[in-house]
N, C-alpha and C positions, 0 to 999 in steps of 0.2 A: 045538567045531568048527562049530556052527550059525552062529555069528556070521560067521566068515570065509567059509563056504560061501554064506550068504545074500548077503554083500557081493559076492562074485565073480559069483554068478548074476544079481545085480541090474545088472551092467554090460552095456552093449551090446558087440557083437563088436569094433568099432573101439576102444572103451575097454579091453577086455580085451587087445587087441594092444598098445595104448599102455602099459598097465601092465607087460606082459611085456617090451616093449622097454626101458622105463625101468629095470626091475629088472635086466635084463641088463647095461646100461651102468653101473649103480650098483655091480654086483658086480665091476667091473673093478679097483676098489681092492684088494679081497681077493685077486682073481686075480693081480694084479701081485705082491703080497707072496708069495703061494704059489709063483708061478713063479720069483721070485728066490731063494726059499728052496731050491727044488729044483736050482738051477744051481750050488750049491756055496758059498753064503754062510756056511753053518754050519761050513765047514771053515777059515775064516779066523779071525783073532783076534776076541774078543768085541766090543771097542770098534768095530772096523771093520765087523763084521757088523751091530751095532746101528745104526751110522750109515747104512749102506747101506739097511737095512730102513726106517729113519725117513724117509730121502729118498724112497724109492720109495713109502712110505705117503702122504707129503704129496702127491706127484705123483698118486697114485691118487685122493685126495680131491678135488684140483683137477679131475681128469678127470671125476669123478662130478658135481660141481657144474656144470661146463661142459656136460656131456651133458644135465643136467636143464634148464638155461637154453636150450640150443640146441633141444631138443625143444619147449619152450614157444614159442620163436620160430617153429619149423616149423609149429606149430598156430595161429600168429597171436595168441598170448596175451600176448606181450611183445615188446619191440624186440630186435633182434639183439644178442647179448652180445659186442660187438666187443672191448671192453677185456679181458673174461675170456678170449676166444680168443687175443688177443695175449699175455696173461699165461701161458696154458698153453703156447703156442708157445715163448715165451722160457724158461720153466721146463724144458720138454722139451729144448731145445737146450743149456741150461746143464748139466743133469744128464748128458746124453749126452757133452758135452765133458769133464766131470769124470770120467766113467767111462773114457773113452779115455785121459785123462791118468793115471788110476790104473793102468790096464793097462800103460802104457809106463814110468811113473816111480815107481810105487808099490813096496811091498816085493816082493822077489823071491819067486818061487814060482808054480807053475801054479795053485794054488787062488785066489790073488788075481787073476790074469789071468782065470781062469774066472768068478769072481764079478763082476768089472768088466764082462766081456763080456756076462754075463747081464743085468746092470742096463742096459747100453747097448741091447741088443735089446728088452728088455721095455718100457723107457721110450719108445723111439722108436715101437715098434709100437702100443702103447696110446695114446700121445700123438697120433700122426698119425691113428689111427682115430677118436679122439674129435673132433679138429679137423675131420674130414670131415663131422661132423654139422652144423657151422655154415657149410659151404661147399657150396652146392647146384649150383654150376656145374661141369660135368664137366671142363672144361679146368683149372679151378683145383684140382680134386681131383688130377688128374694132376700139375700143377705142384707141389702140396704134397708128394705122395709122392716125385716125382723130386728136389725140392729137398732134402728131408731125406736121401734116399739119397746124392745127390751130395755133400752136406755131410759126411756120415759118412766117405766116402772121402777127401775133401779134408782134413778134420781129422786123419784117421788118418795120411795121408802127411805132413802138417805136423809131427806129433808124432814122426815117425821110424819109423812102422810099415812093415814090408815091403810091397811092392806086392801080393803075393798075399794077405796078411792084410787089406789095405785093400779089395781087390776082394771078398773073401769077406764082409767086414762090410757093404759097399755092397749086394751082392746079397741078403744076409740081410734088411737093412732094407727094401730095395725090395719083396721078396716078402712079408714079414710085414706091413709097414705097408700095402702095396697091397691085400693080402687083407682086412685089417680095415677099411680105408677103403672098399673095395667093399661089405663087409658093412654098414657104417654108411649108405652112400648107398642101398643096397637097402632097408634097414630104414625109412629116411625115406620112400622112394618107396612102399613097401608100406603104411605107416601112412597116408600121404596118400590112397592109392588106396582103402583101406578106408573112410576118412571120406567121400570123395567118393561112393563107392557107397552109403553109408548116407544121405547127403544126397539122392542121386538117388532112393533108395527112398522117402524122406519126401516128396520133391517129387512123385513119382508118386502117392503116396497122397493128397496134397493136391489134385492134379489130378483124381483119381478122385472125391474128395468134391465138388469144384467142378462136375465134369461131372454128378454125380448131382443136385446142387442145380439146375443148369440144366434137367435132365430133369424134375425135380419141378415147377419153375416153369412149364415148357412144358406139362406134363400138367395142372397146375392151371388154366392159362390156357385150355386146350382144354375142360376139364370145365366150368368156371364161366362161360366167355364166353357161350355160347348160352343156358344156363339163366338167367343174370342178365338177358340181353336179353329172353327170354320172360317172365320175372317182371315186368320193367318194363312190357312191352307189355300183359300181362294186367291188371296193377294199374291202368294208365291206362284200359283198357277198363272195368274194374270201377268206377272213379271216375265215368266218363261215364254208365254205366248207373245207378249209384246216384243221381246227380243227376237223372236222368230218372225215378226211382222204379221202375226195372225190376228184377224179381226175379232176372234173369240175373246180376246183380252178385255174388250169393252163389255161384253156380256158378263164376264166374271166380276168386273168392278161394279157393274150395276147390281149384281147379286150381293156383293159385299156391302154396297150402300143400303140395300133392302134389309140385310141382316142387322146392320148397325142401327137402322131405324127401329126394327123390331126389338132389338136389345134395349133401346131407350124406352120403348113402351113397356116392356116387361119390367125394367127397373122401376119405372113409375108405379107399376102395379104392385111391386114388392113393397115399395115405400108406403103405399096406401094400405097395404095389408089385405088387398082383395084378390090376390093372385091364387088361382087354383089350377094346377097342372091338369091337362086333359090327356088321357092315355092314348086315345086314337090319334090325336094330333102328334103326340110324341113318337108313336110308332111310325107314322108316315114321315116325320122329320128325321128320325134315325135312319130310315131306309134311304131317303134322299141324300142326307149328308154323307153316309158311308159309301154310297154308290159314287157320289161326286169325288170322293177321296180315292177311288179306285179299289174299294173293298167290296167284294161281292156280299150282298146282304140278303138274307132270307127271313121274312116275317111270316110266322104261321100262327093259327089260332082263329077263334071266332070273332064276331064283332063285340068290342068292349063297351059299346054305348050304353047297354042296360045295366052295367055294374053300378053298385052304390058309389056315390060321389067321393067318399073318403077313400074307398078302395082304389078307384081310378087315380085319384091325386097321388096316393102313396106309390103306386106302381109306376105312374108316369115319371116321377122323380127318379125312380130306379133306372128306367130306360134312358133318361137324359144323362145321369151320371155315368152309367155303363158305356154309353156311346162316347161320352167325353174321354173316358179312360182308353177306349179302343183307339181314338184318334191321337191321344197324347202319348200313350205308352205302348211299347212293343212294336211289332212289324206285322200286323194282321193283314191277311189277304182274304179272309172269309169271316163272316159273323152271322150268327143265327139268333133270332129273337122269337121266342115262342110264348104264347099265353094259353093256358088251359084251366078248366075248372074240374076238380076231382074231390069228391067226398066233402063238399061244402067249403072248399078252400080254392082260392085263385092262386095259381102258380105261374110265375114269370121267370123265364130262363133266358139269359143272355150269354152266349158262348162264342169265343173267337179263338183263332189259332195263332195269336201273336204273343203267347207267353213263352218266350225264349228262355233257356236256362244258360246263365253265364258259365264260363269255364271254371271248374273247381267247385261249383255249387251242387248242393244235394238235389236229388230228384224231386223233393217235395217243396223246394223253394220257388217262389214266384219272382221272376226278374222283371224289371221295367214296369211294375204296377205299384208304385208307392202308396197310392191311396187305397189299394185293395186290401192291405194287411192292417189297416187301422188308421189310415189317413183321415183328414177332415171330411172328404167326400163321402166315403162309405160309412164313416161314423155318423154323419148327418143323416144318411139313409136309414141306418138302424134306429135312430131316434124317431124318424118319421113313421117307420113301420111299427115300432113299439107303441106308438100312439093308437094304432088300430089293431093291436095284438098280433102283429105280423113278425116274421123272422127273416133274416138275411144271411146267406152263406156265400162266401166268395173265396176262390183259391184255384190253384193249378190242379188239374185232374189227370195229368199225364198226356203224353203225345204232343206236347206243346200247346195244349188247350187250356184256356182260362175260362172259368164258368162262374156266373153270378146267378143265384137262385133266390128269389123272393117269394114268400108265401104269406097270404093274408086271408083270414077267415071272412066268409061272406057275412055282411052285417044285415042286409035286407033279405028276408025270407023269399025264396023263389028266384033269387037272382041267378042261381046256378043254371036255371033252365035257359037263360039267355045265351050262355056259352056252350050249352050241351050240343 
């Protein structure tokens, strides 16, 4: 039992439903023979009973093969089995006509008529139900059921059957074949729906992975951007000091080593997904880094320690990215960072005088700030701020100034009192 159990559990839900659907339609061959046997075939002569069971058995096998090919076509694994569908339709019609002829012109007796009527109903019901698997158009399914039902009545009347008997046969075929055709169409719809849901689930999982990769890339950019800029700056300073024989070069390289180790730690934190930027730390870091680069830095505002964690994290990333841009782009000599709370919103402003305008550029264009107008850095900041319902504005404000303004609503009630 372990083998079949493991095989079944190893299937996905859509695959299990497909296996169940296939096994159901494959069992129609045995069900046809069983149904015919219960309708009185055993009460007729042996040769006639054997012939009827053989014909019904062949019809059931053709139905099973057709169902298998039609389900494969439904799942897009093979072309539509047109020839097989026509073969099953012709075989169903031929067996039905033979059964009607046997009932009218065969040996006398109610047993023969009952057996022929059973064969007629079973063959038409299972045949039409199987054919519906290969016809996905609703109108064509109705036409299929109606055509075989009307054909049954017409052939019955042509063979001399009473009108009442022909009507009963027509209604029986319409009801039975219609019910099984509806079951077949519903089975196909349900199977396709399960597969589509499974594909949608896989797509959602892939999108989640892609989103996480984007988040990781954004975090890595934010973590390494400023640190690499500082390392490059201090390394260049150390080279200049070393050429002049100054001992301060050693101190600069020690600082480079410290920043490199700190970068390693921060990258590990990003990988683990535990990193949360701290606004107070970033403000102090921005002041130290900009001052070391020869840029006069002014940090104004209250203590940010009491702000909600999500607000601090979002604004801390803004400070880090803005500081990186000041170091990388433009020729700033002065930078001001301010934090204030007003009307339930925390406002962070980073302003510098390094937004030079190239010759021939308009007065509203920002030069030397490629990430300010839609690069990956500020785009990532907008995504972070959007997560806490914040906004970000960045651009040249005239007089060679470039300003970044981030606003985030306070999430925790009473947090505004901390900065007041």
